[in-house]
N, C-alpha and C positions, 0 to 999 in steps of 0.2 A: 375824458369820456373813461370808465374802467370795463375790460375785454373780456369776457370767459373762455375758459377755453378748454372744454369739456371729453375727455375722453373714458372707455374704459365697458361701455355696454355695448350688448351683442346677445346672443343665444345662451342660454343653459339648461339642459335636465333638471324637473325638479330633487333638491335637496342640494345642488349645486354653488357654487360661489362664483360672487361677480365683485370686482373690485372697481369704483366709480370716482376719476379725479378731474378735478377743476382746478384752472390758476385763473386767477385776477392779475388780469395787466394793465398797464396802461399808466392815467394820473390818478390820483385815489389820494385820502387826506386822512381817513381811517376807516380800516378795515373794520366793521366790528363783529359783526353776525354772517355766519358763510350756512349755508346746507343745502337740504336736496331738497323737491315737491316731484309731486306725480303728477301725470294729469289724469284725473277720476274719469268716469267714463262719462258723465254730464261735462266735460270741458274744465270743470273747476282745476286748482292749484293746489293739490293737499301738502303740508307739510308731511315730508318724511321724517327729517331729521335736520336739529340746528345744533350748532357751536360756535357762542361769542369766543371772544378775544381770550380771555380768561379761564376757559373752559367751563361753560355753564351749558350739559347736551338737554335739548329736548329731545325724546321718539315718540314715534307715533305709535300708538297700543301695539298694532296689527306686527309692529315687526322691533317691538321689545324682545332681547336676549336673541335674536338672529340679527341683527343690522349690528354696525360700528361705524361711530362717525369720529373724524380724527380731521384736526388740519398741522398747519404747518406755516406757523407765522414766520419767519422767515421767509418763505415763501408764498407767501399771501395764495395756499393752495388749502381745498379742504377735500377729503378721501370719504368714499363710503363704502364700506368690507359687509358685502352684503352675501350674509350665512345662508344656508339650510331655507334655499329657496326654495318658493309655492308657484303654481300658474297663476295664482291670484296677485302675486308680486309680477307680475307682466304690464307694464306700461310704460309710458314715455317721462321720463325725469329730466329734473331744471336743474340746475346750479341757482343758487340763488346768496346774493351779497348785498348786505347794506353797509356804504360808506358813508360815516357819520362824523360829523363837526359839532358840538352841539345844541343847538336843534334844527340841525341839520342833516337830512337823513336824503342819502339816493340809494335808487335799488337797485339793480340789475340782474338781469336773465342770463342765462345761457340758455342755446337754441334746445336744446335738449336732446338728448341720449335715450335710445329704443333701447328695455331690456326686455327680455321673450324668456320664458321659464313653459317652457313644455319637452312634453316626451317625447 
């Protein structure tokens, strides 16, 4: 099993920054896609940013130009630099990892870390 360790959440004033980090530990085959999802008002999880092992990145439109996702393949870690934070960014954020081998994909989630943006 893959275990995800999240850190970096907390409270910040509007315009401030936070850096979320997530490390995948345990037994895995090939960590392909890593990323961050947030908890939407109706409790569904929506992608915020994802990154593949080769560096293909996707961002939600709402965070483009403000957030930067990166990963350290040697450490199987993913980071989300969150800049110019807005109150609407207030969410629970979940680390997401796909462990892939050929036609098999295993999905893992972190426990979630709270990000609160308010004055």
